[in-house]
C-alpha positions as CSV (number, residue, x, y, z in Angstrom):
1,X,103.8,145.5,146.5
2,X,106.2,147.2,144.1
3,X,105.6,150.1,142.0
4,X,104.0,149.5,138.4
5,X,107.4,149.7,137.0
6,X,108.9,146.9,139.0
7,X,106.0,144.5,139.3
8,X,107.4,141.2,140.0
9,X,105.3,138.6,137.7
10,X,105.5,134.6,138.4
11,X,104.7,132.8,134.7
12,X,103.4,129.5,136.1
13,X,102.3,127.2,133.0
14,X,100.4,124.2,134.0
15,X,101.3,121.5,131.4
16,X,103.7,122.8,128.6
17,X,106.8,124.9,128.7
18,X,110.2,124.3,127.1
19,X,112.1,121.7,129.3
20,X,115.0,119.3,128.9
21,X,113.0,116.6,127.2
22,X,111.6,118.7,124.5
23,X,112.7,122.4,124.0
24,X,109.7,123.0,121.7
25,X,106.9,122.0,124.0
26,X,104.7,125.0,124.8
27,X,107.0,127.1,122.9
28,X,104.3,129.7,122.7
29,X,104.1,130.3,126.3
30,X,108.0,131.1,126.2
31,X,107.1,133.6,123.6
32,X,104.6,135.4,126.1
33,X,107.5,135.5,128.7
34,X,109.7,136.9,126.2
35,X,107.1,139.6,125.6
36,X,106.7,140.8,129.1
37,X,110.2,140.5,130.4
38,X,111.3,143.8,129.2
39,X,108.3,145.4,131.3
40,X,108.6,143.6,134.4
41,X,110.5,141.6,137.0
42,X,109.8,138.1,135.5
43,X,110.3,134.6,137.0
44,X,109.2,131.2,135.6
45,X,107.8,128.1,137.4
46,X,107.5,124.8,135.6
47,X,106.6,121.6,137.3
48,X,106.3,118.5,135.1
49,X,106.4,114.6,135.5
50,X,109.4,112.8,134.2
51,X,108.9,109.0,134.5
52,X,112.6,108.4,133.9
53,X,113.9,109.2,137.5
54,X,115.7,106.5,139.1
55,X,116.3,106.6,142.9
56,X,114.6,110.1,143.5
57,X,111.4,111.6,143.3
58,X,112.1,115.3,142.9
59,X,114.7,117.3,141.0
60,X,115.0,121.2,140.9
61,X,116.8,123.0,138.2
62,X,117.2,126.6,138.4
63,X,118.7,128.8,135.5
64,X,118.7,132.4,134.4
65,X,118.5,133.7,130.9
66,X,117.5,137.0,129.4
67,X,113.7,136.7,130.7
68,X,114.8,136.1,134.3
69,X,114.8,133.2,136.7
70,X,113.3,129.9,135.7
71,X,113.0,127.0,138.2
72,X,111.8,123.7,136.7
73,X,111.0,120.8,139.0
74,X,110.7,117.3,137.7
75,X,108.8,114.7,139.7
76,X,108.7,111.0,139.4
77,X,104.9,110.0,138.8
78,X,103.5,107.3,140.5
79,X,102.3,104.3,138.4
80,X,98.5,104.6,139.0
81,X,96.3,101.8,137.1
82,X,93.2,102.9,138.9
83,X,91.7,106.3,138.3
84,X,90.8,106.6,141.7
85,X,94.4,106.6,142.9
86,X,95.5,109.6,140.8
87,X,95.2,111.8,143.6
88,X,98.7,110.3,144.7
89,X,100.1,112.2,141.7
90,X,98.1,115.3,142.3
91,X,100.0,115.3,145.8
92,X,103.3,115.0,144.2
93,X,102.8,117.8,141.8
94,X,101.6,119.7,144.8
95,X,104.9,118.6,146.6
96,X,107.0,119.4,143.6
97,X,105.4,123.0,143.4
98,X,105.8,123.7,147.0
99,X,109.8,123.0,146.5
100,X,110.0,125.1,143.3
101,X,108.2,127.9,145.3
102,X,110.6,127.7,148.2
103,X,113.5,127.9,145.7
104,X,112.0,130.8,144.1
105,X,111.2,132.8,147.5
106,X,115.0,132.3,148.3
107,X,116.2,133.4,144.9
108,X,113.8,135.9,143.9
109,X,111.3,136.9,146.4
110,X,107.5,136.8,146.3
111,X,105.5,137.7,143.2
112,X,103.2,140.7,143.0
113,X,101.0,138.8,140.3
114,X,100.8,135.3,139.0
115,X,100.3,134.3,135.4
116,X,98.9,130.7,134.9
117,X,98.9,129.4,131.3
118,X,96.7,126.3,130.2
119,X,93.8,124.7,132.0
120,X,95.7,123.9,135.5
121,X,96.5,120.7,136.9
122,X,94.9,119.8,140.2
123,X,98.3,119.8,142.1
124,X,98.7,123.5,140.7
125,X,95.5,124.8,142.2
126,X,96.5,123.3,145.3
127,X,99.7,124.8,145.4
128,X,98.1,128.2,144.4
129,X,95.7,128.3,147.1
130,X,98.1,127.3,149.8
131,X,101.0,129.4,148.9
132,X,99.6,132.5,147.1
133,X,95.8,132.9,148.4
134,X,96.1,136.8,148.6
135,X,98.3,137.3,145.2
136,X,95.9,138.3,142.3
137,X,96.4,136.0,139.4
138,X,95.7,136.0,135.4
139,X,94.9,132.8,133.3
140,X,95.9,132.6,129.6
141,X,94.2,130.0,127.8
142,X,95.8,128.4,124.5
143,X,94.2,125.0,124.8
144,X,92.3,123.3,122.0
145,X,90.5,121.0,124.3
146,X,87.4,123.1,124.8
147,X,86.4,122.7,121.2
148,X,83.8,119.9,120.2
149,X,86.1,118.4,117.7
150,X,88.8,117.6,120.4
151,X,86.6,116.8,123.3
152,X,89.2,116.7,125.8
153,X,87.5,119.3,128.3
154,X,85.3,116.6,130.0
155,X,85.1,115.0,133.5
156,X,83.7,116.2,136.6
157,X,87.2,117.5,138.3
158,X,88.5,119.0,135.2
159,X,85.6,121.4,134.7
160,X,85.1,122.1,138.4
161,X,89.0,123.1,138.7
162,X,89.1,125.2,135.4
163,X,85.5,126.8,136.6
164,X,87.5,127.7,139.9
165,X,90.2,129.2,137.9
166,X,88.2,131.4,135.7
167,X,85.8,132.3,138.4
168,X,88.5,133.5,140.7
169,X,91.2,134.8,138.2
170,X,91.6,138.6,137.8
171,X,91.6,138.5,134.0
172,X,91.2,135.5,131.7
173,X,93.2,136.0,128.4
174,X,92.3,133.5,125.7
175,X,94.4,134.0,122.8
176,X,91.3,134.3,120.3
177,X,87.7,135.6,120.6
178,X,86.6,132.3,119.3
179,X,88.3,130.4,122.4
180,X,86.6,132.9,124.5
181,X,83.0,132.2,122.6
182,X,83.9,128.2,123.1
183,X,85.0,128.6,126.8
184,X,81.8,130.5,127.6
185,X,79.9,127.7,125.9
186,X,80.9,125.6,128.3
187,X,79.4,127.8,131.1
188,X,82.7,129.6,132.1
189,X,82.1,133.0,133.3
190,X,84.8,135.6,134.0
191,X,86.5,138.9,133.0
192,X,87.8,138.0,129.4
193,X,90.2,140.1,127.5
194,X,91.8,138.6,124.4
195,X,95.4,138.8,123.9
196,X,96.9,136.9,120.9
197,X,100.1,134.6,120.8
198,X,103.3,136.6,120.2
199,X,105.9,136.3,117.6
200,X,109.4,137.2,117.4
201,X,109.3,139.7,114.4
202,X,112.7,140.4,114.7
203,X,113.7,136.9,113.6
204,X,110.8,136.1,111.4
205,X,110.8,138.8,108.7
206,X,110.2,138.9,104.8
207,X,113.2,138.2,102.6
208,X,115.4,141.1,101.6
209,X,115.0,140.2,97.9
210,X,112.4,138.0,96.3
211,X,113.8,134.7,95.0
212,X,113.5,135.0,91.0
213,X,113.6,131.9,88.9
214,X,112.7,129.5,91.4
215,X,109.4,127.4,91.6
216,X,106.5,128.5,93.5
217,X,106.9,127.0,97.0
218,X,104.1,126.3,99.2
219,X,105.2,125.4,102.9
220,X,103.6,123.6,105.5
221,X,104.8,123.5,109.5
222,X,103.2,121.2,112.3
223,X,103.7,118.6,114.5
224,X,102.7,116.3,111.9
225,X,99.6,115.0,113.9
226,X,96.3,113.9,112.6
227,X,94.6,117.0,113.2
228,X,96.8,118.8,110.8
229,X,95.5,116.8,107.8
230,X,98.9,116.7,106.2
231,X,97.8,113.9,104.0
232,X,94.9,116.4,102.6
233,X,97.5,118.8,101.7
234,X,99.5,116.0,99.9
235,X,96.4,114.8,97.9
236,X,95.5,118.2,96.8
237,X,99.1,119.1,95.6
238,X,99.0,115.9,93.8
239,X,95.8,116.6,92.1
240,X,97.1,120.1,91.2
241,X,100.5,118.6,89.9
242,X,98.5,116.7,87.4
243,X,97.7,119.9,85.5
244,X,100.9,121.9,86.3
245,X,104.6,121.2,87.5
246,X,105.7,124.9,88.5
247,X,105.4,124.5,92.1
248,X,107.3,122.4,95.2
249,X,105.8,121.7,98.6
250,X,108.1,121.9,101.6
251,X,106.8,120.2,104.9
252,X,108.6,121.1,108.0
253,X,107.8,119.4,111.7
254,X,108.3,115.9,113.2
255,X,105.5,113.8,114.7
256,X,103.6,110.7,114.8
257,X,102.5,110.7,111.1
258,X,105.7,111.5,109.4
259,X,106.7,108.2,108.2
260,X,103.2,107.7,106.8
261,X,103.3,111.0,105.1
262,X,106.5,110.3,103.3
263,X,105.1,107.1,102.2
264,X,102.1,108.8,101.0
265,X,104.1,111.4,99.2
266,X,106.2,108.6,97.3
267,X,102.9,107.0,96.1
268,X,101.3,110.3,95.1
269,X,104.7,111.4,93.3
270,X,106.4,108.9,92.2
271,X,110.1,109.7,91.2
272,X,109.3,113.2,91.8
273,X,111.3,115.9,93.7
274,X,108.3,118.4,94.4
275,X,107.5,117.3,97.9
276,X,110.6,117.8,100.5
277,X,110.2,116.9,104.2
278,X,112.5,119.0,106.3
279,X,111.9,117.6,109.7
280,X,112.1,119.5,112.8
281,X,113.7,122.6,112.6
282,X,114.8,125.3,115.3
283,X,113.8,129.0,115.0
284,X,116.3,130.5,113.2
285,X,116.5,127.5,110.5
286,X,112.6,128.1,110.3
287,X,112.5,131.6,109.9
288,X,115.1,131.0,106.9
289,X,112.7,128.5,105.5
290,X,110.0,131.1,105.5
291,X,111.8,133.6,103.8
292,X,112.5,131.1,101.0
293,X,108.7,130.1,100.4
294,X,105.9,132.0,98.5
295,X,102.7,130.7,100.5
296,X,102.0,129.0,103.8
297,X,99.4,126.4,104.0
298,X,97.5,125.0,107.1
299,X,94.9,122.3,106.7
300,X,94.0,121.8,110.2
301,X,90.6,120.2,111.5
302,X,90.5,122.5,114.4
303,X,92.7,125.4,115.8
304,X,93.1,128.2,118.3
305,X,95.3,130.8,117.0
306,X,98.2,129.1,115.5
307,X,101.7,130.6,116.3
308,X,102.9,129.4,112.8
309,X,100.2,131.5,111.0
310,X,101.4,134.4,112.8
311,X,105.2,133.6,112.0
312,X,104.2,133.3,108.4
313,X,102.8,136.6,108.3
314,X,105.7,138.1,110.2
315,X,107.7,136.6,107.2
316,X,105.2,138.5,104.8
317,X,103.8,135.2,103.4
318,X,100.0,135.0,102.3
319,X,98.3,131.9,103.9
320,X,95.9,129.3,102.9
321,X,94.2,127.9,106.1
322,X,90.9,126.3,107.1
323,X,88.3,128.3,108.7
324,X,88.3,127.0,112.1
325,X,88.7,128.3,115.5
326,X,90.4,131.7,115.5
327,X,92.3,131.5,112.1
328,X,89.7,133.8,110.7
329,X,90.9,136.4,113.1
330,X,94.3,135.9,111.5
331,X,93.7,135.4,107.9
332,X,91.6,138.4,106.8
333,X,90.8,139.7,103.6
334,X,93.9,140.7,101.5
335,X,96.0,138.3,103.7
336,X,95.2,134.8,102.6
337,X,92.4,132.6,101.5
338,X,90.1,130.7,104.1
339,X,88.9,127.3,103.1
340,X,86.5,124.7,104.7
341,X,88.3,122.0,106.5
342,X,88.6,118.4,104.7
343,X,88.1,120.5,101.6
344,X,90.7,118.9,99.3
345,X,89.1,120.5,96.2
346,X,89.1,123.9,97.7
347,X,92.5,123.5,99.0
348,X,93.7,122.6,95.3
349,X,91.9,125.7,93.9
350,X,93.2,127.9,96.6
351,X,96.9,126.6,95.9
352,X,96.2,127.4,91.9
353,X,94.9,131.0,92.8
354,X,98.1,131.5,94.6
355,X,100.3,130.6,91.9
356,X,98.5,132.4,89.7
357,X,98.0,135.7,91.5
358,X,100.4,135.9,94.6
359,X,101.3,139.2,93.2
360,X,97.8,140.3,94.6
361,X,99.1,140.0,98.1
362,X,101.6,142.7,99.4
363,X,104.4,141.3,101.8
364,X,104.8,144.4,103.5
365,X,101.1,144.8,104.4
366,X,101.0,141.2,105.6
367,X,104.1,142.1,107.8
368,X,102.6,145.3,109.3
369,X,99.7,143.4,110.3
370,X,101.5,140.8,112.0
371,X,103.7,143.7,113.8
372,X,100.4,145.4,114.9
373,X,99.0,142.1,116.3
374,X,101.7,139.7,117.4
375,X,105.0,141.8,118.1
376,X,106.5,141.1,121.3
377,X,106.3,144.9,122.1
378,X,102.5,144.8,121.4
379,X,101.7,141.6,123.3
380,X,103.9,142.8,126.3
381,X,101.9,146.0,126.5
382,X,98.5,144.6,126.6
383,X,99.8,142.1,129.5
384,X,101.5,144.8,131.5
385,X,98.3,146.6,131.5
386,X,96.5,143.7,132.9
387,X,99.1,143.3,135.5
388,X,98.2,147.0,136.5
389,X,94.7,146.5,136.6
390,X,95.1,143.4,138.7
391,X,97.5,145.0,141.1
392,X,94.8,147.8,141.5
393,X,91.8,145.3,142.1
394,X,90.1,146.4,138.9
395,X,89.9,142.6,137.6
396,X,88.9,141.5,140.9
397,X,86.0,138.8,140.8
398,X,82.7,139.8,142.3
């Protein structure tokens, strides 16, 4: 084992991590990696299915960047129409993971601590037990599937696998206290330590000077899925527009509902320029957009601890959001307004309050809260302490 200042940590996301098909997938896990990288010797292993392969089953991609070595292994899944045959793809995941582990050992060595992210696939658990049975591991959970409104945490095998991981992990670190409560409500028992998502506070920061003489700008950023209820934001904004026209709504992101939402905006605001769809934005562009906004709005049906709220707060923006999941742990008094999900009247009223009294929210106070809670330095320190405790056996399951 290495000394505490040279701990070798293997980040091993189960389902999501940025890859060549989607550089934004699981970006919040990448942010955790960036937070701990200055403190440890870090490597990342990510195994994912890629149905586009032709002529081969596995492909290994090894790259190095400022966080360390990253090994991605792509495998071609078998088309299995019968549920009973899915075990074949569990085996393919296991085989792909084994190839990736061999590559890691050659290039980087063996880890002292393993850091799993998101409810693990069956093949990942098999590979963990086969190759790293004596190495302590942490498990960070970001997934909304445990929430009743989502309902994806179901099925005998998924529950058995997750239960094994939680029972055997040195520590379980959900990103919010609410998620811990929900997981425990499913009978999952372990040593929980809440550590939130991390944000690049160097990039997401308040504007140097306030924008004067421009309409008040509400900003929404998401993957434009039904759970985000962007249509409800549009309807609330249209209702507010009837009484005042001194604001704008900017919607950034790309997803399944974008075309429908643009059509709805055209119906609700005929011939008006008050709603703009900015599309998918990289981090740099998104940070600039946040600096140009006055308030961030998230109207989701359920959430855990949205990174985008933390990014907005790091940018000094007050927030209007629904009282769901871990959101109340972020949007505290003096930092924004909480409303009930699906309450479009409440959203319209909150938007009007923001236009009339945004001066009540101090950008510096909001920014300071984000730095204390979500900065890479703070989140990295919290994880480093867990790695040290895991190596000392303090989190060893009883």
